[in-house]
N, C-alpha and C positions, 0 to 999 in steps of 0.2 A: 434318138435312140438309133434308128436306121438312116444312114447318111446317103447324100446323093437324091434328095428326093425332089420332086416337082409337084406342084399342085395342079389337079385336073378336075375341075367341078367341086371342089371341096375334098376331094379324096387324095391322099398321097399315093403317087406312082413311083415305084422302086426299079432297078434296073432289072433284078430278078426277083422270083417269087419268094414271099418270106412263109415261112414253115411254122404254123401255129400248132404247138402240140399241148394238148391238154386232156386230162382225165373227164369224163362225162359229169355232168352236173353243175356244180358251183364254180369249179375250175373252168369249164368250157364256157359257161354263161360270161364269166369275168373276162375270158380270152376275145370272144366275140366284142364284148364292148371295147376292150383295150384296143383292138385293131379296126374299127369302125372306119376309120379315115385311111386305111391301107388297102389300095385297090387290087394289088397283084398278091392276095393271101390264100394260103392252102392250108387247110386244118386236118390234123391227124389226130385219131382219137380211138376208141373202141367202143363196141355197143354198150350203152344204149345211144350215144351220140349218132345223130344222122344229119344227112343233108336238109336244110330247110330256108326259108326267106326270114329275114328279118324284118320287125316293124318297119324300116327306113326302106324296104325292098331290096337289099343286098342279099345275093345268093351266097349261102355259106355250104361249100361242097366238103365233104369230110371223107378222107382216105382212111383205109382202116388199118390198125393194129392189134397185137394181142394184150389183154389186161394182164398187169404184172403182179396183181395183189395177191395171189395164191402161190407164190413161188418163183424161183429165179429162171425156170423154163422160158416164161413169156419174155424176159430180157434177152435170152439167146436168141429166141424166135425174132424179136422185134430188131437186134442188130442188123439181121439180114433184111427186114423189110426196109428198115430206115435207109441203109446202105444202098438198097435199089431205089429208093427215092430221091435220095442224093445224087446218085449218078444220073438217074433220070432227069429230074427238075432241077439239079445246079442252083439251090436256092441262095439268095444273098443274105439271109438272116435267119435265125431259129428265135421265137418267142415262146414261151411257156408260163402258166400259171401253176403248173404244177401237177401233183399226183407222182408218185415214185416212177410211173408209166414212162415220165419225160427222161429219165437219166440216161436211158440208152440213147435217146436221139442227141443228148448233149455230147456222149462218148463219140458219136459218129461227125458231130459239128465240129468237134474237136480235131479229129481225123482229116476233116477236109479244110480246115482252117477257116470255117465258117462263123461268122459274127453271131454270138449267142447272148442272150438276154433271158434272164428268170426274174418272175415277179412272184412273190410268195402270195399265196391266196390271202384276200383279206381275213378270212376266217381265224387266221393263226393271230390271235390277240395278246396272249401271255407269253409265247416264245415262237420262234420261226419252227418251220416245219422239218423234219429230219432230210426230207428231199432238199431243201435250202441249206441246210447244215452240210450235207454229203457234196453238194455241188460246190459250196464255198472252200471246204477241207481239201477236195482233190483239184479244184482249180479248173473245173469243167465248163463255166461258164464266165463269159468276158465281162458281164454286168450281172449283177444280183442286187433286187430290191426287195425291200419289205414295205408293206403298206401302212405301217405304224411307225411313228417317229420313235418312240422308246425301245424299237428292237432292232434300230440301226445299230451296225458295229463295224467301224473302219478297220479294226484288228484284224475281222474275219471278212473284210471286202463287202459288207451287206450294206448297202446304203438305203437312204428314204427318198423319194421323189414326189411324194403325195400318193393319193390312193385312185385305183381304177374307176371306182364307182362313188360319187357324191353320195356320201352319208347323212349330209345336214337335212336331207328331205326323206330320210329313211330309206334312201337305196331306190325309190320308186322309178326315179326319172330314166334311171339306165343311161345316163349320160356320164362319159369319162371326165374326169377333172382335169 
């Protein structure tokens, strides 16, 4: 997904930071697992997501933005927040597992020509999320994936390349597939 990487002690190192944008809870947990091997990653979320250390000792720092769940005002505020993060950090790529919160980040990534990848949350079993549909319809993400093969749709540019969490063991291992 993220090009020009080199291996460094089992972690992938990129030329610039990878911004990982995810809503708190399941979206955020999947994003942490998904990017476990990316050394230069920076998370952006909103409370209650917070900085912490994972089981393997990796530090997860979280930059703040606003929850957009209760209206478009949060998206407007986040536009300026994401714009400042992009100007300051010059990310190489943006990855997200969703929540509508990430939409504004993809708009800013498009303005900067930054590589963008969206992976719909594994909880979307019967249909892709509205966020996924909107990103596909507006062509705001370079790559869009579902975690369920039956939801892939080439006509909408939604692919399938496996799941983030291995569900064969009930999802308990926390290992990316």
